[in-house]
N, C-alpha and C positions, 0 to 999 in steps of 0.2 A: 628094642635093641638098646635099652638103657644100661644094660650090664655089659661089662667088658667081655664076658664069656660069649656074648652073642656075635662078636666079631671073629670071623674065621681067619685062617692064614691068608687067603686071597684078599679079603677085605683089608687087612692090615698092609699087605703088599701094595694094594692100590692106593691106600692112604699115604704110605711113605712116598710113592712116586708123585702123587699130586701135591704133597707138601713141598717137594723140591721144585716142582714146576707145574703150577695149576693150569697152565695153558697147553700142557702136553696132550697130544691127540689120544683118543681111546684106542686107535690102532697101535700106537707105540706103547702105551701102557699095557695093552693086551699082549704084545710080543714079549714084554719084560716079565709079566706075571703068568703067562701061559693060558690066556683066555682070548676069545674073539672080541672084537670091538663092541659088538652088540651085548655080549655078556658083561663087559666092563661098564657099559652105559647103564644097564639094568642095575648093577650093583651100586654104581655112583648115585643113581636116582634114589635107590633105597636108603643109602647113607645120608643123602640130603634130607629126605622125608623124615628120617628118624632123628635128625638134628645132630648127627655125628659130624657131618660137614656143615659148619655154621654159615659160611659165606666165602666168596672169592674176592680178593683184593689185590691191588698193586702196592708193593712195598716201596716207599720213597725214602731215599737217603736224606736225612735231615740236612747235612752239609750241602747237598746239591741244590737245596731250595733256600739257602741262607740261614739255616738254623744251626749255628755252630756251637751252642752251649746247651748241655744237658745237665739237669740237676734232679736230685731226689730230695723231696721235702717230707719230713715227718711233721704232721699237723695234729695239735691237740685242740679239741673243742671244749667250749664251756659246758659244764655239767648241769647247772641249774637252769630251770625253765619255769616260767609261770604257766599255770594250767591253760590259760586262754591263748598262749602263743604256740606256734608250731614247734615241734621237736628240733633242737639245734642240728642234729644229725640229718634230718629230712631237709632242712634249709641248706645245709652244706652240700649234700648229695645233689640237690637240684641245681645249685649254683655251679658246681664243678662241671656239669654237663654243658654249660655255656662258655667256659673258659677255653679258648683254642690252644693256649699254651700247655694245658694239661692233657697229655696223651694217654695217661694211665692213672687210675686211682683205685686203691685197695684199702679196705678196712683191715687193720692189723691189731695184733695183740701187743701187750706191753704198755709203757707209760704214755705213748702217743696213740691217737685214734685212727689216723689215715696215713698212707704213704702215697705221695704223688710223684709221677715222673713228668717233668716239665722240660719242654724244648723251646729255646728262645734264640734270637739272633746273637745277642751279646750280653755283657754284664749290665749295660744300661737298660736293655729290654727286661732282663730279669728283675732289676731294681724297681722298675715301673710296675711290673706284675705283682711283686711282693707288697710294695707300699700302697699302690692304688687299688689293688684288687683283693689279694688274699688277706692281708692284715686289716683291711677295712670291712671284711665280712663280719657280721654281728655274731656268728657262732664261733669264730676262730679265737682261741685264747693264746696260742703260742705256736711257733714253727721252728724247726731246725733244718738246715740245708747241708747237703753234701753234693759237691760238684764232681762230675765225671771227668777224670783225667785221661783215662784210656779205656776203651771197651774191649774186654778180653774175649767175651763171647756174646753174640747177639743172634738169636734164632727165634723163629716162630714155629719150628718143627716140634710136634709132640712125639715123644718116644713110644710109638706103637709097634 
């Protein structure tokens, strides 16, 4: 089921329902899509096994847990490396996994190498993260920051 064509109309309807409420009962999903609860369960298990459904999570509002500042950072890594050292990208990727402030990291095209989404309590927390963590990383050459003023759209829903 790696191809989009393998998802039929009912699979997509189930995915839409679960993306809006992952705790919805199979009875209710079944009523909405025209299937029995057991048929929904079978399809959901198949979608999970195929990797279409990756995992189930609780989405936490950053402000509700004291994380009031969001920033997007474009990061450029050093390009040169000695043959006996690890690749700067590998070092950076491993380090990013350990930084709790970084909630998203993507390799990007253009003049910078990565884009990070960072959530922190305030500007002092952001400053400590930049000065004590990011800029001290041996692979990081430069970074540019944009702060979020207003979130116009935030969703985890895939358009299936």
